[in-house]
Each structure stands twice: as C-alpha cells, then as structure tokens.
C-alpha positions as CSV (number, residue, x, y, z in Angstrom):
1,M,39.1,111.5,29.8
2,V,42.1,111.7,32.1
3,Y,40.5,109.5,34.8
4,F,39.5,107.0,32.0
5,K,43.1,106.8,30.8
6,V,44.5,106.2,34.3
7,A,41.7,103.6,35.1
8,V,42.4,101.8,31.8
9,I,46.1,101.5,32.6
10,F,45.4,100.1,36.1
11,A,42.8,97.7,34.6
12,L,45.2,96.4,32.0
13,A,47.8,96.0,34.8
14,L,45.2,93.9,36.8
15,I,44.3,91.8,33.8
16,V,47.9,91.1,32.9
17,A,48.9,90.3,36.5
18,S,45.9,88.0,37.0
19,G,46.4,86.3,33.6
20,G,49.0,83.9,34.9
21,G,52.4,83.6,36.6
22,D,54.4,83.9,33.4
23,S,54.3,87.7,33.2
24,P,54.1,89.3,36.7
25,G,56.7,91.9,35.7
26,A,54.4,93.2,33.0
27,G,51.6,93.8,35.5
28,V,54.0,95.6,37.9
29,F,55.3,97.7,35.0
30,L,51.8,98.7,34.0
31,A,50.9,99.5,37.6
32,L,54.0,101.8,37.9
33,L,53.1,103.4,34.6
34,G,49.6,104.1,35.9
35,C,51.0,105.7,39.0
36,L,53.4,107.8,37.0
37,T,50.6,108.9,34.6
38,A,48.3,109.8,37.5
39,F,51.2,111.9,39.1
40,V,51.9,113.7,35.8
41,F,48.2,114.5,35.3
42,W,48.0,115.8,38.8
43,L,50.9,118.2,38.1
44,W,49.2,119.4,34.9
45,R,45.7,119.4,36.3
46,R,45.1,123.1,35.6
47,E,46.4,122.9,32.0
48,I,44.4,119.8,31.4
49,D,41.3,121.6,32.6
50,L,42.0,124.4,30.2
51,V,42.4,121.9,27.4
52,A,39.1,120.3,28.3
53,R,37.4,123.7,28.1
54,L,39.0,124.4,24.8
55,L,38.0,121.1,23.3
56,A,34.5,121.6,24.7
57,V,34.2,124.9,22.9
58,A,35.5,123.4,19.7
59,S,33.1,120.4,19.9
60,K,30.2,122.8,19.9
61,S,31.0,123.6,16.3
62,L,30.8,119.9,15.4
63,Q,27.6,119.5,17.4
64,D,26.0,122.3,15.4
65,N,27.5,121.0,12.1
66,P,27.5,117.2,12.3
67,H,27.6,116.8,8.5
68,V,31.2,118.0,8.5
69,V,32.2,114.5,9.4
70,T,30.1,113.1,6.6
71,A,31.8,115.4,4.1
72,I,35.3,114.4,5.3
73,V,34.4,110.7,5.1
74,G,33.2,111.4,1.5
75,V,36.5,113.1,0.7
76,K,38.4,110.0,2.0
77,L,36.2,107.7,0.0
78,A,36.8,109.7,-3.1
79,L,40.5,109.5,-2.5
80,L,40.3,105.8,-2.0
81,T,38.3,105.5,-5.3
82,L,41.1,107.3,-7.1
83,T,43.9,105.4,-5.3
84,V,42.8,101.9,-6.4
85,P,42.9,102.5,-10.2
86,T,46.1,104.5,-9.8
87,F,48.0,101.6,-8.3
88,A,46.4,99.3,-10.8
89,F,47.8,101.4,-13.6
90,V,51.2,101.4,-11.9
91,S,51.1,97.6,-11.7
92,A,50.2,97.4,-15.4
93,A,53.0,99.7,-16.3
94,Y,55.5,97.4,-14.6
95,R,54.3,94.5,-16.7
96,N,55.4,96.2,-19.9
97,G,58.9,94.9,-20.7
98,R,60.8,91.9,-21.7
99,V,62.9,89.0,-20.4
100,V,66.6,89.6,-20.8
101,R,69.8,87.8,-19.8
102,D,71.1,88.8,-16.4
103,P,74.5,90.5,-17.0
104,D,75.8,89.5,-13.5
105,A,74.9,85.8,-13.9
106,V,77.4,83.3,-15.4
107,L,76.1,80.2,-17.1
108,Q,77.7,76.9,-15.9
109,S,79.1,74.8,-18.8
110,G,76.9,71.8,-19.5
111,K,74.2,72.9,-17.1
112,D,71.1,75.0,-17.2
113,T,71.9,76.9,-14.0
114,C,73.7,80.2,-13.5
115,L,75.9,81.5,-10.7
116,D,76.3,85.1,-9.5
117,E,79.6,86.8,-8.6
118,N,79.6,85.0,-5.2
119,G,79.2,81.6,-6.7
120,D,75.6,81.1,-5.6
121,V,72.9,79.9,-7.8
122,A,71.1,82.8,-9.5
123,P,68.4,83.1,-12.2
124,C,69.9,83.4,-15.7
125,C,67.3,85.9,-16.9
126,V,65.6,88.9,-15.3
127,W,62.6,91.1,-16.2
128,E,63.5,94.4,-17.7
129,T,60.8,97.1,-17.6
130,D,60.4,99.4,-20.6
131,D,62.0,102.8,-20.3
132,W,58.7,104.7,-20.5
133,A,57.3,102.7,-17.6
134,S,59.8,104.0,-15.0
135,A,59.0,107.6,-16.0
136,Y,55.3,106.8,-15.9
137,V,55.5,105.3,-12.5
138,A,57.5,108.3,-11.2
139,M,55.0,110.8,-12.6
140,T,52.0,108.8,-11.3
141,S,53.5,108.6,-7.8
142,L,53.9,112.4,-7.7
143,F,50.3,112.8,-9.0
144,W,49.0,110.4,-6.4
145,L,50.9,112.2,-3.6
146,W,49.6,115.6,-4.9
147,T,46.1,114.2,-4.9
148,V,46.5,112.9,-1.3
149,M,47.7,116.4,-0.2
150,L,44.8,118.0,-2.1
151,A,42.3,115.8,-0.2
152,F,43.9,116.9,3.1
153,E,43.6,120.6,1.9
154,V,39.9,120.1,1.0
155,R,39.3,118.5,4.4
156,M,40.9,121.5,6.2
157,F,39.1,124.0,4.0
158,T,35.7,122.4,4.7
159,V,36.3,122.3,8.5
160,A,37.5,125.9,8.4
161,G,34.7,127.2,6.4
162,V,32.0,125.6,8.5
163,T,33.7,126.6,11.7
164,A,34.1,130.2,10.7
165,Q,30.4,130.5,9.9
166,W,29.6,129.0,13.3
167,Y,32.1,131.3,15.0
168,F,31.0,134.6,13.5
169,A,27.2,133.7,13.6
170,P,25.1,136.1,15.7
171,P,24.5,135.0,19.3
172,G,21.8,132.4,19.7
173,V,21.9,131.1,16.1
174,R,22.1,127.3,16.0
175,A,20.7,126.5,12.5
176,F,23.5,126.0,10.1
177,A,21.8,124.0,7.4
178,G,23.6,124.1,4.1
179,T,26.9,125.4,5.4
180,T,28.8,122.2,4.8
181,I,27.5,121.8,1.2
182,G,28.2,125.5,0.5
183,T,31.8,125.2,1.8
184,M,32.4,122.0,-0.2
185,K,31.2,123.9,-3.3
186,N,33.6,126.7,-2.6
187,A,36.5,124.2,-2.1
188,L,35.8,122.5,-5.4
189,G,34.9,125.7,-7.2
190,P,36.3,129.2,-6.7
191,S,39.0,128.1,-4.2
192,F,40.1,125.0,-5.9
193,G,43.2,126.7,-7.4
194,S,44.3,127.9,-4.0
195,L,43.9,124.4,-2.6
196,A,45.8,122.9,-5.5
197,L,48.6,125.3,-4.9
198,G,48.7,124.6,-1.2
199,S,48.7,120.9,-1.8
200,L,51.6,121.3,-4.3
201,V,53.5,123.1,-1.5
202,L,52.9,120.2,0.8
203,T,53.9,117.7,-1.8
204,A,57.2,119.5,-2.4
205,V,57.8,119.5,1.4
206,H,57.1,115.8,1.5
207,V,59.5,115.0,-1.4
208,A,62.2,117.2,0.1
209,R,61.9,115.5,3.4
210,E,62.3,112.1,1.8
211,I,65.4,113.4,0.0
212,N,66.7,114.6,3.4
213,Q,66.1,111.2,4.9
214,N,67.9,109.4,2.1
215,V,70.9,111.7,2.3
216,R,71.1,111.1,6.1
217,R,70.7,107.4,5.6
218,N,73.5,107.3,3.0
219,A,75.7,109.4,5.2
220,R,75.2,107.0,8.0
221,E,75.9,103.9,5.9
222,N,78.7,105.1,3.7
223,G,80.1,108.4,5.1
224,G,82.6,109.1,7.9
225,G,82.0,110.8,11.2
226,A,82.2,114.3,10.0
227,L,79.9,113.7,7.1
228,Q,77.4,112.0,9.4
229,I,77.4,115.0,11.7
230,L,77.1,117.5,8.8
231,A,74.2,115.5,7.3
232,C,72.5,115.3,10.7
233,L,72.8,119.1,11.2
234,V,71.6,119.9,7.7
235,T,68.6,117.6,7.9
236,A,67.6,118.9,11.3
237,C,67.7,122.5,10.1
238,M,65.7,121.7,7.0
239,D,63.1,119.7,9.0
240,C,62.5,122.9,11.0
241,V,62.1,124.9,7.8
242,Y,59.7,122.2,6.4
243,A,57.7,122.3,9.7
244,V,57.3,126.1,9.4
245,I,56.1,125.8,5.8
246,Q,53.5,123.2,6.7
247,H,52.4,125.3,9.7
248,V,51.9,128.4,7.5
249,T,50.2,126.4,4.7
250,K,47.7,125.0,7.2
251,Y,46.8,128.4,8.5
252,A,46.8,129.9,5.0
253,T,44.2,127.3,4.0
254,I,42.1,128.3,6.9
255,Q,42.4,131.9,6.0
256,C,41.3,131.0,2.4
257,A,38.2,129.3,3.7
258,V,37.3,132.2,6.0
259,T,37.9,135.1,3.6
260,G,37.9,133.6,0.2
261,A,41.3,135.1,-0.6
262,A,43.9,133.6,-2.9
263,F,46.5,131.3,-1.3
264,C,49.5,133.6,-1.4
265,D,47.4,136.6,-0.2
266,A,46.0,134.4,2.6
267,A,49.4,133.2,3.6
268,A,50.7,136.7,3.9
269,A,47.7,137.9,5.8
270,V,47.6,135.0,8.3
271,S,51.4,135.2,8.8
272,R,51.0,138.9,9.8
273,M,48.1,138.2,12.1
274,L,49.7,135.2,13.8
275,T,53.0,137.0,14.3
276,E,51.2,139.9,16.0
277,N,49.1,137.6,18.1
278,F,51.3,135.1,20.0
279,L,52.0,132.6,17.1
280,N,55.1,131.4,19.0
281,A,53.2,130.8,22.2
282,Y,50.4,128.9,20.6
283,A,52.7,126.8,18.4
284,V,54.6,125.4,21.4
285,W,51.4,124.5,23.2
286,W,51.5,120.8,22.5
287,L,49.1,119.6,25.2
288,P,45.8,119.2,23.2
289,G,47.3,117.0,20.5
290,T,49.3,115.0,22.9
291,L,46.4,114.4,25.3
292,L,44.0,113.4,22.5
293,S,46.6,111.1,20.8
294,A,47.4,109.4,24.1
295,A,43.7,109.1,24.9
296,A,43.0,107.6,21.4
297,F,45.7,105.0,21.9
298,V,44.6,104.0,25.4
299,F,40.9,103.8,24.3
300,A,41.9,101.6,21.3
301,A,44.0,99.4,23.5
302,A,41.2,99.0,26.1
303,Y,38.7,98.2,23.3
304,G,41.0,95.7,21.7
305,T,41.7,94.0,25.1
306,C,38.0,93.8,25.9
307,V,37.2,92.3,22.5
308,G,40.1,89.8,22.8
309,V,39.1,88.7,26.3
310,A,35.5,88.4,25.2
311,G,36.6,86.3,22.2
312,Y,38.7,84.0,24.4
313,V,35.9,83.5,26.9
314,A,33.5,82.6,24.1
315,W,35.9,80.4,22.1
316,N,37.7,78.6,25.0
317,G,36.6,75.0,24.9
318,A,34.2,75.5,22.0
319,D,34.2,73.2,19.0
320,G,36.1,74.5,16.0
321,H,38.5,76.7,18.0
322,E,41.5,74.6,18.9
323,N,43.7,77.6,19.5
324,A,41.4,80.0,21.3
325,G,44.2,82.0,22.7
326,G,45.9,82.7,19.4
327,E,42.6,83.5,17.7
328,S,41.6,85.9,20.5
329,V,44.9,87.7,20.3
330,I,44.5,88.2,16.5
331,L,40.9,89.4,17.1
332,G,42.0,91.8,19.8
333,F,44.8,93.2,17.6
334,V,42.5,93.7,14.6
335,S,40.0,95.4,16.9
336,F,42.7,97.6,18.3
337,C,43.9,98.7,14.9
338,L,40.3,99.5,13.7
339,A,39.5,101.4,16.8
340,L,42.7,103.4,16.6
341,V,42.0,104.4,13.1
342,A,38.4,105.5,13.9
343,V,39.3,107.4,17.1
344,N,42.3,109.1,15.4
345,F,40.0,110.3,12.7
346,C,37.8,111.9,15.2
347,V,40.8,113.4,17.0
348,T,42.1,114.8,13.8
349,V,38.8,116.5,13.0
350,L,38.6,118.0,16.5
351,L,42.1,119.3,16.4
352,D,41.4,120.9,13.0
353,V,38.4,122.7,14.5
354,V,40.6,123.9,17.4
355,D,43.1,125.4,14.8
356,C,40.2,127.0,12.9
357,V,38.7,128.5,16.1
358,F,42.2,129.9,16.9
359,V,42.5,131.6,13.5
360,C,39.0,133.1,13.9
361,Y,40.0,134.3,17.4
362,V,43.1,136.0,15.9
363,M,40.9,137.7,13.3
364,D,38.8,139.0,16.1
365,L,41.9,140.5,17.7
366,D,43.0,142.0,14.4
367,R,39.6,143.7,13.9
368,Q,39.2,144.5,17.6
369,R,36.0,142.4,17.9
370,N,34.7,139.8,20.4
371,S,32.5,137.4,18.5
372,R,32.8,134.6,21.0
373,P,33.6,135.8,24.5
374,E,33.9,132.2,25.8
375,V,36.6,131.5,23.2
376,H,38.5,134.7,24.0
377,E,38.5,133.8,27.7
378,I,40.0,130.4,27.0
379,Y,42.7,131.7,24.6
380,E,43.7,134.4,27.0
381,E,44.4,131.7,29.5
382,V,46.3,129.7,26.9
383,K,48.3,132.8,26.1
384,A,49.1,133.3,29.8
385,K,50.1,129.6,30.2
386,T,52.4,129.6,27.2
387,A,53.9,133.1,27.5
388,K,56.8,131.9,29.7
389,A,57.6,129.1,27.3
390,A,57.6,131.3,24.2
391,P,56.8,135.0,24.7
392,A,55.0,136.6,21.9
393,V,56.6,139.0,19.6
394,G,55.2,141.8,17.5
395,G,53.4,145.0,18.0
396,S,50.4,143.6,19.9
397,G,51.3,140.1,20.8
398,G,53.2,140.8,24.0
399,S,50.5,142.8,25.8
400,G,48.2,141.3,28.3
401,G,44.6,141.9,29.0
402,S,42.4,141.9,25.9
403,G,44.3,139.7,23.5
404,G,47.1,142.0,22.5
405,F,45.2,145.3,22.2
406,G,45.3,146.0,25.9
407,G,42.1,148.0,25.8
408,A,39.0,147.2,27.8
409,V,36.1,145.3,26.2
410,V,33.4,148.0,25.5
411,Q,29.9,147.9,24.1
412,G,29.0,150.3,21.4
413,P,25.8,152.2,20.9
414,G,24.5,149.5,18.5
415,G,25.2,146.7,21.1
416,N,28.3,145.4,19.3
417,V,31.2,144.3,21.6
418,A,34.7,145.4,20.7
419,Y,38.1,146.1,22.2
420,G,39.0,149.6,23.1
421,N,42.1,150.9,21.4
422,R,44.9,151.5,23.9
423,R,47.1,153.2,21.4
424,G,45.2,156.5,21.3
425,A,43.4,158.3,18.6
426,D,46.6,159.6,16.9
427,D,47.3,156.1,15.5
428,N,44.0,156.2,13.5
429,L,44.8,159.5,11.7
C-alpha cells in the first residue's frame, strides 16, 4: 500500500509534466511531494509495518464474515429510503403558507415596482410560511439527525458483535454462518433501546457542536478581540469534551454488542477497562486511520486520472465529442468522487473492526485471558510504540510484559491459556 501511494504520486507527476508546457511547475511539485512522502514513510517504516500487521489481523474477521459488508450496505439503503420521504415532507411543509406584503419594500407611486431601503428594486410580496411549518421542520430535522446517528450505531453494533464472535471463537473455527443475521436481530431487538440512547447522545453532541460553531462565527463577525479569543477558547475546550463523549459512546456500543449490557452499564464498564489498559496511548495512535484515509484518496485520484485519460484517448477526434478535454475532466472527477466514496466505505468498516478487536483485547486483559495470541502480540507492540507519547495510567495500564498484568502467559491443566497474576494471592482473598 505504501509503495503504491508513492508510485501513484510519481506517476501523476510524470503525467502532469508530460501533458504540456503550460504546467511544468505542477509536475515538479508532485515529484517533490513524492520524494517527501517516500522519506516520511522510510522514517515510519517500523510503525507502518505494525499497522499493516494490525490491519491484516482485522481483515481476517471480514474474510470470515463477508456478509457484514452486506448488512452495512442494507443499513445505508434503509437510511436512504427513510431520508427521501423525510425531505419530501419538509419541502411540502414549506409550501404551506401565504403571500404577504414585504414590510421592507416601498411601493413607487404610479408604478408596479417596489424599492428596498437601499433604493434597489425589490419584490413587493414575499412568501410567509405557516407557524406550524417552522416547528415541524425543526422537529423533523432533529428526528432525521437522530435516525442517521442510529444507523451509525447499528453499523458499529453489527461489526462489533460479529467481530467479537470471531475473536472469542475456539482456535481453528472458521464457520460463522448466521452470526451477522443474529447480531442484526439483537441490534433491532433487545439492544435497540441502548442504540437509541447512544444515538441520542451523538445527536446532542452534533447539535452542541453546531451551536459552538455558530457562537464562534458570530464572535468573529460581530465581537471584539477579547470576545473572539474567549469564544475560541470555550469552543476548543468544548470540542475536546465532545470528542471524549463520542469516543466513549463508540466503545460503549462495542461493549453492548459483546456483552449485551445496557448502554449506561456498558459505558461504565468499558471506561474502567480502557482506563486500566492504556486508553490514552491507544487514543493518540493516529497512524492507521491516517494511512488508510491517505491511501483511499490516492487510490481514488489514480483511478479518476486513469478513467479521465482513457476517456480523452477514446473521445479525442471522435464524432460527437467537440470538447474531449472538458468531457474527460468531468468524467475523471466523477470517477474520483465515486471511487473515494466506495474506498472510504471499506476503510470505515476496517477501522471499525480494528476498534472492536481492541475492545476484545482489553476484555482479555481484564479477564487475564489470551484468546488471540497474534492480536496480543501486535497490541503489545502498539502499546510500546505509543507509551512515550501518552503513558498509560491506572492500576495495570503502565506495566509492561503481558498487557498490564505483568505475569507470564501460562497454560492451565485444561489447556486454556491465561496471564499469571503478578499481584499475589492476597489480592484474590
């Protein structure tokens, strides 16, 4: 993936440079960008290798449960099916009203035109929406936003439930038929209330963020320097609070899917486990998402460029295509957008699986178990890589070795593998 990204940048630089003499600077810029990207990847080669191993482990869950993607696509289609009539109802609500005289317009004597306060020609009448329509639109917008967040929660719950069944399955088991359907039934059945509550929390966070942005925008446009600084500080602090709430909500949803607990109980339990098992260190490890997002953009750009060039070659000089260059640019841009949406969808699902595997790993640590040794090995290296950036806090998060328990991995009489307790027998009395 890394070599592909660097190769694509150099290929784009070559295409732009050889396309004509009008833009040699763009080709040089892309070439320098490719050199800089290659140098950065060389500096981070060990971390990138670790990310590749982590994503490879997470992708095994998707390989064993391919219908997770089908279920997520179904959720998105259901959301789209609900969105279309919702906006149709909002549009119909705005058409309920009457034509009234514009109070700011002044009718010119002897003429059928009106002027505004600046003396410019303005319409004499305006459309006034009924009072109930504004309230209806506001409530419908909140309902739609809540529904969107609920769809996101159902997606996360489905991925988490299937991933947990894969993670805790006995060694050698690869048949997971029916797990996706069973998880969807749990999401829309016993756990629907928890998902509705989680989506309500996310909706409140989204609305609060919009209010923050409006306050900051108003302070920038109408306030003085002190007010702008105060608004900037307040919104920055609140954005941090909102990010923490979203973070905990996501992991609480995963905990709900794994254990079937209620949302509040799951949030308390997962917060305790993550605090004791290097939550800070894992949270600052931005590399997987950054690499995948950059790879998605580069892949989509390469795909759009190839489609655009192919269209130009096919249409140049052909009948019915007088502006082959412009048409090929439009085709390439549309192809880029479609490819970016498709690849970002796959990236989002894969990152959700990574988060779910992490929560399952933390549950292993909390119970002193080792269900997936390959996952434990990778996350121990992640912990070591990120410990300097954000050292873990808590009773067991700062220890090295066996994931915070410090004891050796031992095998019991029954063949089960677990961590030895370094704290001594007195702690268990």
